[in-house]
Backbone as ProteinMPNN parsed JSONL, in Angstrom:
{"seq_chain_A": "MLRPDLRDQIELVLFDVDGVLTDGTLLIGPEGESLKPFNVRDGVAIGLLKQHGIKSGVLSAKSSQPLLTRATQLGMDVIKIGFSRKLEAIQQIAEEQGIAAERIAFAGDDIIDIPVMRKVAAAYAPADAHPLVLEAADHVMTTAGGRGVAREIAEDLLLARGLDLAGMYAHMLGDDDALRRLVQ", "coords_chain_A": {"N_chain_A": [[17.488, 33.084, 101.858], [19.132, 31.329, 104.355], [19.147, 27.862, 105.032], [18.618, 25.839, 107.977], [21.437, 24.094, 109.345], [21.442, 20.789, 109.079], [23.05, 18.605, 108.825], [24.226, 16.891, 110.689], [22.195, 15.259, 111.446], [21.401, 13.592, 109.443], [19.998, 10.706, 107.986], [19.797, 9.29, 105.666], [21.37, 9.258, 102.541], [20.972, 10.238, 99.282], [21.916, 9.759, 95.915], [22.099, 11.283, 92.764], [22.932, 9.869, 89.597], [24.263, 10.018, 86.864], [26.62, 12.376, 86.26], [27.05, 12.828, 88.915], [27.723, 10.405, 90.512], [28.967, 9.365, 88.347], [30.941, 10.718, 85.639], [29.222, 11.564, 83.787], [29.671, 10.543, 81.332], [28.678, 8.332, 78.814], [29.128, 5.249, 77.566], [28.627, 3.529, 74.635], [28.37, 0.346, 73.407], [29.072, -1.838, 70.539], [26.835, -3.428, 70.257], [24.862, -2.002, 71.38], [24.876, -1.985, 74.138], [25.277, -0.299, 77.247], [27.863, 1.332, 79.068], [29.104, 2.423, 82.202], [31.361, 4.507, 83.814], [32.415, 4.158, 87.083], [33.663, 5.526, 90.167], [36.005, 4.205, 92.388], [36.414, 5.408, 94.855], [33.943, 6.319, 95.599], [32.677, 3.965, 96.19], [33.944, 3.275, 98.566], [32.924, 5.331, 100.083], [30.185, 4.655, 100.382], [30.354, 2.38, 101.974], [31.533, 3.586, 104.202], [29.534, 5.375, 105.057], [27.562, 3.481, 105.742], [28.886, 2.118, 107.822], [28.717, 4.015, 109.782], [26.059, 4.208, 110.349], [24.407, 5.467, 108.481], [22.136, 5.421, 105.885], [22.196, 4.716, 102.325], [21.624, 5.542, 98.841], [20.5, 5.468, 95.373], [18.995, 7.761, 93.142], [17.72, 8.1, 90.177], [16.928, 9.393, 86.967], [17.453, 7.934, 84.769], [17.721, 4.519, 83.712], [19.744, 1.702, 83.945], [21.565, -1.313, 83.328], [24.326, -1.405, 84.184], [24.279, 0.532, 86.243], [22.389, -0.53, 88.055], [23.732, -2.89, 88.717], [26.09, -1.864, 89.976], [25.029, -0.379, 92.17], [23.8, -2.433, 93.567], [26.009, -4.098, 94.115], [27.333, -2.475, 95.934], [25.636, -2.535, 98.038], [23.6, -0.685, 98.486], [20.905, 0.947, 100.152], [18.63, 2.018, 99.002], [17.376, 1.887, 95.789], [16.373, 3.567, 93.247], [15.632, 3.798, 90.117], [15.105, 5.11, 86.842], [13.251, 7.075, 87.32], [11.839, 9.883, 86.435], [10.35, 11.794, 87.632], [11.435, 13.049, 90.12], [10.869, 14.387, 92.515], [8.438, 13.308, 93.378], [9.36, 10.724, 93.729], [11.168, 11.047, 95.849], [9.472, 11.562, 97.957], [8.114, 9.142, 98.076], [10.248, 7.425, 98.712], [10.945, 8.433, 101.248], [8.649, 7.733, 102.705], [8.671, 4.894, 102.389], [11.088, 4.239, 103.653], [10.68, 5.245, 106.137], [11.678, 7.683, 106.952], [11.926, 11.076, 107.564], [11.866, 13.887, 105.303], [13.487, 15.835, 106.3], [15.629, 14.504, 107.227], [17.088, 13.591, 105.188], [19.64, 13.669, 102.759], [20.655, 14.897, 99.571], [22.34, 14.536, 96.479], [22.828, 16.231, 93.553], [23.174, 17.202, 90.055], [22.031, 18.466, 87.88], [19.366, 20.35, 86.241], [16.907, 18.962, 86.628], [17.211, 18.016, 89.177], [16.877, 20.057, 91.018], [14.237, 20.595, 92.276], [14.133, 18.461, 94.147], [16.395, 18.989, 95.664], [15.581, 21.256, 96.981], [13.726, 20.241, 98.695], [14.855, 18.424, 100.532], [16.903, 17.961, 103.539], [19.64, 18.53, 103.31], [21.381, 19.67, 100.601], [23.525, 18.729, 98.056], [26.066, 19.394, 95.591], [28.146, 18.486, 92.835], [31.334, 19.948, 91.912], [31.268, 20.648, 89.208], [28.624, 20.993, 88.49], [25.515, 22.142, 86.944], [25.119, 25.716, 86.682], [22.716, 26.743, 87.906], [22.073, 24.681, 89.614], [24.276, 24.671, 91.293], [23.746, 27.044, 92.578], [21.401, 26.347, 93.936], [22.285, 24.467, 95.725], [23.172, 23.533, 99.063], [25.661, 22.835, 99.785], [28.573, 22.834, 97.99], [30.696, 20.687, 96.397], [34.261, 20.164, 96.185], [35.034, 18.437, 94.353], [34.646, 17.118, 91.067], [31.898, 15.675, 89.201], [31.772, 12.114, 89.219], [34.311, 11.783, 90.183], [34.712, 11.099, 92.813], [32.758, 12.297, 94.385], [30.772, 11.294, 96.151], [32.343, 10.3, 98.207], [33.471, 12.633, 99.234], [31.152, 13.857, 100.164], [30.264, 11.984, 102.096], [32.354, 12.176, 103.971], [32.03, 14.863, 104.683], [29.494, 14.812, 105.927], [30.053, 13.173, 108.126], [32.048, 14.622, 109.415], [30.443, 16.747, 110.203], [29.068, 15.492, 112.193], [30.868, 15.496, 114.162], [33.071, 13.85, 114.014], [36.543, 13.254, 113.351], [38.798, 12.917, 110.549], [40.489, 10.668, 110.985], [39.033, 9.385, 112.963], [36.649, 8.694, 111.651], [37.524, 6.753, 109.931], [38.56, 4.834, 111.546], [37.664, 2.229, 111.957], [38.665, 0.934, 109.791], [41.404, 0.962, 109.887], [44.103, -1.095, 110.159], [42.549, -3.311, 109.698], [42.28, -5.358, 107.305], [40.274, -6.907, 106.116], [37.923, -5.421, 106.518], [38.492, -3.215, 104.939], [38.589, -4.41, 102.392], [35.901, -5.183, 102.112], [34.655, -2.713, 101.948], [35.521, -1.625, 99.511], [34.714, -3.296, 97.487]], "CA_chain_A": [[17.485, 32.693, 103.26], [19.887, 30.11, 104.626], [18.434, 26.819, 105.758], [19.397, 25.352, 109.113], [22.391, 23.024, 109.044], [20.958, 19.547, 109.677], [23.899, 17.515, 108.371], [24.521, 15.939, 111.763], [21.002, 14.456, 111.689], [21.069, 12.87, 108.209], [19.849, 9.254, 108.109], [19.824, 8.715, 104.325], [21.951, 10.088, 101.482], [20.615, 9.783, 97.938], [22.778, 10.319, 94.882], [21.846, 11.171, 91.341], [24.032, 9.049, 89.09], [25.011, 10.648, 85.777], [27.072, 13.704, 86.637], [27.4, 12.817, 90.339], [28.521, 9.192, 90.723], [29.772, 9.226, 87.135], [31.226, 12.035, 85.048], [28.208, 11.813, 82.777], [30.026, 9.841, 80.103], [27.938, 7.109, 78.534], [29.796, 4.511, 76.514], [27.71, 2.612, 73.958], [29.101, -0.681, 72.679], [28.586, -2.133, 69.192], [25.519, -4.069, 70.307], [23.945, -1.104, 72.06], [24.984, -2.021, 75.588], [25.898, 0.91, 77.783], [28.827, 1.178, 80.143], [29.231, 3.631, 83.012], [32.558, 4.468, 84.655], [32.223, 4.562, 88.473], [34.905, 5.76, 90.881], [36.121, 3.342, 93.559], [36.309, 6.238, 96.063], [32.534, 6.382, 95.991], [32.375, 2.689, 96.83], [34.399, 3.409, 99.95], [31.991, 6.247, 100.744], [28.957, 3.946, 100.742], [30.727, 1.58, 103.139], [31.782, 4.507, 105.304], [28.214, 5.795, 105.544], [26.939, 2.321, 106.377], [29.599, 1.869, 109.074], [28.316, 5.035, 110.748], [24.607, 4.192, 110.53], [23.697, 6.303, 107.506], [21.742, 4.664, 104.702], [22.544, 5.349, 101.052], [20.865, 5.075, 97.699], [20.536, 6.222, 94.133], [17.735, 8.24, 92.587], [18.136, 8.494, 88.834], [15.907, 9.389, 85.913], [17.831, 6.896, 83.809], [17.831, 3.154, 84.206], [20.702, 0.916, 83.167], [22.093, -2.486, 84.027], [25.538, -1.092, 84.946], [23.904, 1.257, 87.461], [21.77, -1.496, 88.958], [24.8, -3.776, 89.183], [26.967, -1.16, 90.921], [24.277, -0.067, 93.39], [23.608, -3.702, 94.265], [27.334, -4.489, 94.626], [27.685, -1.634, 97.082], [24.674, -2.75, 99.113], [22.821, 0.519, 98.757], [19.61, 0.676, 100.776], [17.566, 2.499, 98.113], [17.726, 1.912, 94.368], [15.238, 4.081, 92.48], [16.138, 4.198, 88.814], [14.046, 5.282, 85.865], [12.264, 7.984, 87.903], [12.057, 11.254, 85.977], [9.659, 12.665, 88.591], [12.247, 12.8, 91.299], [10.236, 14.908, 93.721], [7.5, 12.267, 93.804], [10.159, 9.584, 94.169], [11.751, 11.328, 97.163], [8.39, 11.391, 98.931], [7.905, 7.696, 98.169], [11.396, 6.876, 99.435], [10.815, 8.836, 102.651], [7.607, 6.882, 103.294], [9.134, 3.503, 102.428], [12.195, 4.103, 104.605], [10.285, 5.782, 107.437], [12.614, 8.768, 107.248], [11.414, 12.381, 107.142], [12.708, 14.616, 104.345], [14.447, 16.617, 107.099], [16.723, 13.605, 107.598], [17.608, 13.08, 103.923], [20.519, 14.514, 101.946], [20.605, 14.527, 98.153], [23.371, 15.121, 95.625], [22.407, 16.317, 92.161], [24.033, 18.043, 89.225], [21.352, 19.088, 86.736], [18.126, 21.073, 86.5], [15.88, 18.042, 87.118], [17.479, 17.74, 90.581], [16.63, 21.222, 91.874], [13.095, 20.449, 93.195], [14.499, 17.551, 95.24], [17.366, 19.696, 96.492], [14.832, 22.208, 97.809], [12.853, 19.49, 99.604], [15.609, 17.662, 101.526], [17.586, 18.72, 104.59], [20.965, 18.962, 102.862], [21.526, 19.517, 99.153], [24.918, 18.757, 97.615], [26.315, 19.425, 94.151], [29.561, 18.398, 92.461], [31.913, 21.225, 91.496], [30.961, 20.952, 87.812], [27.171, 20.965, 88.263], [24.939, 23.285, 86.239], [25.142, 26.903, 87.551], [21.504, 26.862, 88.719], [22.172, 23.647, 90.655], [25.252, 25.192, 92.252], [23.032, 28.067, 93.338], [20.401, 25.687, 94.778], [22.948, 23.569, 96.676], [23.641, 24.021, 100.358], [27.082, 22.505, 99.86], [29.186, 22.535, 96.697], [31.904, 19.913, 96.611], [35.435, 20.579, 95.411], [35.227, 17.349, 93.411], [33.747, 17.056, 89.913], [31.125, 14.445, 89.088], [32.511, 10.923, 88.826], [35.682, 11.837, 90.702], [34.72, 10.877, 94.258], [31.807, 13.202, 95.036], [30.133, 10.617, 97.283], [33.342, 10.223, 99.283], [33.557, 13.963, 99.84], [29.898, 14.073, 100.893], [30.287, 11.128, 103.29], [33.264, 12.775, 104.939], [31.409, 16.099, 105.154], [28.428, 14.464, 106.871], [30.638, 12.633, 109.353], [32.681, 15.761, 110.09], [29.353, 17.496, 110.832], [28.698, 14.729, 113.398], [31.925, 15.676, 115.144], [34.19, 12.928, 113.82], [37.641, 13.727, 112.521], [39.07, 11.947, 109.487], [41.007, 9.432, 111.561], [37.939, 8.745, 113.683], [35.662, 8.08, 110.753], [38.141, 5.603, 109.273], [39.189, 4.001, 112.57], [37.267, 0.821, 111.775], [39.414, 0.364, 108.667], [42.833, 0.938, 110.166], [44.567, -2.362, 110.687], [41.601, -4.396, 109.434], [42.263, -5.502, 105.851], [38.97, -7.456, 105.676], [36.964, -4.313, 106.47], [38.831, -2.427, 103.766], [38.158, -5.141, 101.189], [34.427, -5.124, 102.022], [34.249, -1.368, 101.573], [35.875, -1.258, 98.144], [34.35, -4.361, 96.563]], "C_chain_A": [[18.23, 31.371, 103.428], [19.034, 29.125, 105.416], [19.264, 26.394, 106.958], [20.304, 24.198, 108.693], [21.96, 21.771, 109.807], [21.832, 18.345, 109.303], [24.177, 16.477, 109.453], [23.337, 15.021, 112.079], [20.592, 13.612, 110.477], [21.063, 11.364, 108.464], [19.957, 8.538, 106.765], [20.424, 9.72, 103.354], [21.586, 9.453, 100.151], [21.482, 10.518, 96.921], [22.112, 10.19, 93.525], [23.061, 10.418, 90.791], [24.839, 9.788, 88.032], [25.338, 12.094, 86.129], [27.411, 13.83, 88.116], [28.282, 11.604, 90.631], [29.342, 8.831, 89.489], [30.052, 10.625, 86.602], [30.227, 12.396, 83.957], [28.497, 11.146, 81.453], [29.199, 8.575, 79.98], [28.607, 6.437, 77.347], [28.824, 3.499, 75.938], [28.539, 1.641, 73.123], [28.449, -0.981, 71.341], [27.211, -2.795, 69.177], [24.528, -3.258, 71.118], [24.037, -1.12, 73.573], [25.683, -0.754, 76.077], [26.823, 0.548, 78.933], [28.913, 2.495, 80.888], [30.484, 3.505, 83.863], [32.25, 5.007, 86.059], [33.585, 4.692, 89.144], [34.929, 4.926, 92.159], [36.037, 4.14, 94.863], [34.864, 6.312, 96.554], [32.066, 5.069, 96.599], [32.789, 2.7, 98.286], [33.425, 4.296, 100.723], [30.727, 5.538, 101.208], [29.223, 3.063, 101.963], [30.946, 2.431, 104.377], [30.456, 4.987, 105.907], [27.556, 4.666, 106.329], [27.558, 2.045, 107.745], [29.146, 2.822, 110.176], [26.799, 5.206, 110.832], [23.817, 5.079, 109.596], [23.4, 5.456, 106.275], [22.126, 5.441, 103.446], [21.671, 4.802, 99.94], [21.08, 5.94, 96.482], [19.115, 6.583, 93.722], [18.073, 8.833, 91.226], [16.968, 8.438, 87.861], [16.188, 8.296, 84.897], [17.915, 5.544, 84.508], [18.822, 2.414, 83.32], [21.178, -0.261, 83.999], [23.385, -2.181, 84.775], [25.235, -0.364, 86.26], [23.3, 0.304, 88.49], [22.816, -2.432, 89.555], [25.655, -3.096, 90.239], [26.247, -0.862, 92.232], [24.058, -1.321, 94.229], [24.917, -4.187, 94.874], [27.678, -3.743, 95.905], [26.728, -1.816, 98.256], [23.894, -1.511, 99.485], [21.435, 0.131, 99.267], [18.437, 1.038, 99.868], [18.101, 2.512, 96.685], [16.465, 2.295, 93.6], [15.789, 4.598, 91.159], [14.989, 4.231, 87.819], [12.926, 6.182, 86.377], [12.55, 9.408, 87.452], [11.35, 12.256, 86.887], [10.294, 12.447, 89.956], [11.611, 13.304, 92.588], [9.213, 13.908, 94.266], [8.268, 11.061, 94.356], [10.73, 9.824, 95.563], [10.696, 11.173, 98.248], [8.095, 9.907, 99.147], [9.018, 7.037, 98.975], [11.286, 7.196, 100.925], [9.782, 7.965, 103.36], [8.082, 5.446, 103.45], [10.206, 3.278, 103.488], [11.827, 4.574, 106.014], [11.207, 6.89, 107.906], [12.022, 10.075, 106.712], [12.389, 13.046, 106.182], [13.766, 15.444, 105.067], [15.629, 15.784, 107.573], [17.372, 12.985, 106.36], [18.505, 14.128, 103.28], [20.448, 13.999, 100.515], [21.709, 15.248, 97.405], [22.897, 15.075, 94.187], [23.278, 17.287, 91.393], [23.308, 18.793, 88.113], [19.984, 19.625, 87.145], [17.041, 20.189, 87.105], [16.024, 17.77, 88.622], [17.085, 18.878, 91.53], [15.399, 21.059, 92.767], [13.393, 19.523, 94.383], [15.458, 18.255, 96.195], [16.678, 20.679, 97.429], [14.012, 21.511, 98.892], [13.619, 18.844, 100.767], [16.326, 18.583, 102.514], [18.927, 19.274, 104.148], [21.119, 18.646, 101.386], [22.983, 19.723, 98.761], [24.988, 18.817, 96.093], [27.804, 19.231, 93.897], [30.043, 19.749, 91.928], [31.513, 21.629, 90.087], [29.472, 20.859, 87.479], [26.733, 22.206, 87.478], [24.905, 24.487, 87.186], [23.889, 27.068, 88.42], [21.481, 25.831, 89.845], [23.177, 24.092, 91.721], [24.605, 26.232, 93.159], [22.033, 27.447, 94.319], [21.03, 24.836, 95.88], [23.288, 24.281, 97.98], [25.159, 23.872, 100.452], [27.586, 22.114, 98.471], [30.523, 21.849, 96.973], [33.06, 20.491, 95.796], [35.687, 19.591, 94.276], [34.211, 17.422, 92.275], [33.01, 15.715, 89.914], [31.975, 13.285, 88.595], [33.927, 10.843, 89.368], [35.75, 11.672, 92.218], [33.807, 11.806, 95.031], [31.174, 12.55, 96.265], [31.088, 10.528, 98.47], [33.437, 11.558, 99.998], [32.306, 14.266, 100.662], [29.879, 13.249, 102.176], [31.181, 11.738, 104.363], [32.681, 14.062, 105.512], [30.329, 15.8, 106.195], [29.001, 13.962, 108.196], [31.42, 13.697, 110.116], [31.626, 16.59, 110.82], [28.859, 16.799, 112.098], [29.789, 14.803, 114.464], [33.081, 14.704, 115.033], [35.308, 13.641, 113.07], [37.94, 12.634, 111.49], [39.579, 10.62, 110.043], [39.895, 8.671, 112.275], [36.939, 8.062, 112.766], [36.21, 6.845, 110.05], [38.761, 4.613, 110.26], [38.867, 2.523, 112.385], [38.058, 0.14, 110.659], [40.898, 0.195, 108.974], [43.224, -0.389, 110.813], [43.64, -3.529, 110.433], [41.444, -4.533, 107.924], [40.939, -6.053, 105.332], [37.928, -6.354, 105.573], [37.228, -3.464, 105.231], [38.367, -3.105, 102.491], [36.634, -5.076, 101.022], [33.972, -3.754, 101.543], [34.496, -1.049, 100.106], [35.478, -2.316, 97.114], [33.832, -3.854, 95.308]], "O_chain_A": [[17.967, 30.408, 102.707], [18.304, 29.498, 106.334], [20.482, 26.568, 106.961], [19.969, 23.425, 107.794], [22.096, 21.701, 111.029], [21.405, 17.199, 109.447], [24.345, 15.297, 109.146], [23.465, 14.105, 112.892], [19.534, 12.984, 110.496], [21.984, 10.816, 109.069], [20.18, 7.328, 106.718], [20.038, 10.89, 103.34], [21.857, 8.274, 99.92], [21.745, 11.714, 97.042], [21.618, 9.121, 93.17], [24.098, 10.342, 91.451], [25.989, 10.15, 88.28], [24.445, 12.928, 86.277], [27.996, 14.83, 88.532], [29.458, 11.758, 90.96], [30.306, 8.072, 89.584], [29.463, 11.601, 87.065], [30.373, 13.417, 83.284], [27.666, 11.174, 80.545], [29.044, 7.832, 80.949], [28.646, 6.994, 76.25], [28.257, 2.694, 76.676], [29.306, 2.048, 72.25], [27.386, -0.44, 71.035], [26.501, -2.72, 68.174], [23.473, -3.763, 71.502], [23.347, -0.346, 74.236], [26.562, -0.212, 75.406], [26.592, -0.414, 79.666], [28.81, 3.563, 80.285], [30.658, 2.507, 84.562], [31.871, 6.168, 86.211], [34.549, 4.043, 88.736], [33.968, 4.945, 92.929], [35.624, 3.59, 95.884], [34.599, 6.361, 97.755], [31.158, 5.057, 97.43], [32.067, 2.194, 99.146], [33.138, 4.033, 101.89], [30.247, 5.793, 102.313], [28.403, 3.008, 102.88], [30.581, 2.029, 105.482], [30.29, 4.998, 107.127], [27.06, 4.87, 107.437], [26.846, 1.771, 108.711], [29.185, 2.479, 111.358], [26.31, 6.223, 111.324], [22.668, 5.412, 109.886], [24.301, 4.849, 105.694], [22.352, 6.65, 103.488], [21.058, 3.743, 100.072], [21.733, 6.982, 96.531], [18.171, 5.82, 93.927], [18.638, 9.923, 91.131], [16.127, 7.542, 87.932], [15.274, 7.793, 84.243], [18.147, 5.449, 85.714], [18.748, 2.49, 82.094], [21.19, -0.203, 85.228], [23.549, -2.647, 85.903], [25.877, -0.629, 87.277], [23.668, 0.338, 89.664], [22.789, -2.729, 90.749], [25.922, -3.681, 91.289], [26.814, -1.077, 93.303], [24.125, -1.273, 95.457], [24.939, -4.638, 96.019], [28.242, -4.312, 96.839], [26.981, -1.308, 99.348], [23.561, -1.302, 100.652], [20.87, -0.885, 98.86], [17.37, 0.431, 99.958], [19.156, 3.085, 96.415], [15.604, 1.457, 93.337], [16.343, 5.695, 91.091], [14.023, 3.477, 87.94], [11.785, 6.073, 85.927], [13.412, 10.074, 88.023], [11.708, 13.433, 86.912], [9.752, 11.754, 90.817], [11.8, 12.703, 93.645], [9.135, 13.69, 95.475], [7.852, 10.457, 95.345], [10.774, 8.901, 96.377], [10.999, 10.7, 99.344], [7.855, 9.474, 100.274], [8.754, 6.186, 99.824], [11.51, 6.326, 101.766], [10.01, 7.511, 104.481], [7.92, 4.845, 104.512], [10.224, 2.237, 104.145], [12.567, 4.334, 106.967], [11.485, 7.024, 109.098], [11.661, 10.161, 105.538], [13.593, 12.8, 106.239], [14.826, 15.723, 104.506], [16.527, 16.296, 108.242], [18.103, 11.998, 106.453], [18.18, 15.315, 103.256], [20.211, 12.814, 100.28], [21.984, 16.421, 97.658], [22.597, 14.003, 93.659], [24.017, 18.084, 91.972], [23.896, 19.662, 87.469], [19.512, 19.38, 88.255], [16.326, 20.625, 88.007], [15.068, 17.343, 89.268], [16.975, 18.658, 92.736], [15.5, 21.367, 93.955], [12.947, 19.786, 95.5], [15.332, 18.12, 97.412], [17.144, 20.906, 98.545], [13.648, 22.128, 99.893], [13.083, 18.731, 101.869], [16.352, 19.803, 102.351], [19.315, 20.367, 104.561], [21.001, 17.492, 100.972], [23.594, 20.742, 99.083], [24.086, 18.35, 95.397], [28.635, 19.745, 94.646], [29.234, 20.59, 91.538], [31.424, 22.82, 89.788], [29.104, 20.669, 86.32], [27.474, 23.183, 87.363], [24.685, 24.306, 88.384], [24.001, 27.496, 89.568], [20.925, 26.089, 90.912], [22.944, 23.905, 92.915], [24.883, 26.289, 94.357], [21.842, 27.97, 95.417], [20.367, 24.52, 96.868], [23.64, 25.46, 97.997], [25.843, 24.662, 101.102], [27.078, 21.175, 97.858], [31.368, 22.378, 97.695], [32.843, 21.223, 94.83], [36.454, 19.87, 93.355], [33.047, 17.753, 92.5], [33.444, 14.751, 90.546], [32.789, 13.435, 87.684], [34.664, 9.915, 89.034], [36.738, 12.062, 92.84], [34.049, 12.079, 96.206], [31.054, 13.189, 97.31], [30.666, 10.67, 99.618], [33.48, 11.608, 101.227], [32.394, 14.864, 101.734], [29.515, 13.763, 103.234], [30.799, 11.804, 105.532], [32.825, 14.324, 106.706], [30.262, 16.465, 107.229], [28.487, 14.293, 109.264], [31.449, 13.672, 111.346], [31.873, 17.081, 111.922], [28.292, 17.446, 112.979], [29.644, 14.234, 115.546], [33.985, 14.724, 115.868], [35.052, 14.525, 112.252], [37.379, 11.541, 111.568], [39.135, 9.557, 109.606], [39.829, 7.444, 112.195], [36.442, 6.978, 113.072], [35.443, 5.983, 109.62], [39.417, 3.657, 109.847], [39.715, 1.665, 112.634], [38.112, -1.088, 110.593], [41.565, -0.641, 108.366], [42.726, -0.746, 111.881], [43.907, -4.636, 110.901], [40.574, -3.898, 107.329], [40.519, -5.707, 104.227], [37.128, -6.35, 104.638], [36.292, -3.042, 104.553], [37.813, -2.454, 101.605], [36.14, -4.93, 99.904], [32.994, -3.654, 100.802], [33.746, -0.272, 99.515], [35.89, -2.218, 95.958], [33.481, -4.636, 94.424]]}, "name": "protein", "num_of_chains": 1, "seq": "MLRPDLRDQIELVLFDVDGVLTDGTLLIGPEGESLKPFNVRDGVAIGLLKQHGIKSGVLSAKSSQPLLTRATQLGMDVIKIGFSRKLEAIQQIAEEQGIAAERIAFAGDDIIDIPVMRKVAAAYAPADAHPLVLEAADHVMTTAGGRGVAREIAEDLLLARGLDLAGMYAHMLGDDDALRRLVQ"}
């Protein structure tokens, strides 16, 4: 059964990290520190969402300093890391933010994400997500994890609100300071 399309009513977008905001690669340095490659397109996406009144955040089972640093740099509204019980976390986030699950979108790529995808209003998956996640998703992106999935989702949500591409980026055209803030 198809769920109703509520993308035009989304108030918060949550992203899994490994496999969505990153390609899942984890680089371990000689002293055990981990590095995560993030895509600058997704940084623009967070600014784009914010510009249009949509909150953003991360919900990840893993916790790492690079993830915390990036989420903080981007000014995400919700940073829930180290939560393997994601369904419980989504309920906590909804309460803390005062936003019903019917106003939350979530992007996930692996089996642990499926219960959350079933709970929220709009479930997204990158093109290279696990087959069961692709099946559970309402919207499958053309982009693979770590290659700008958040940007594609942001644009999809704003298109669902009736904006065209030029309209959603109008605040950036001719304003170099706005562009710099979005891609920091």
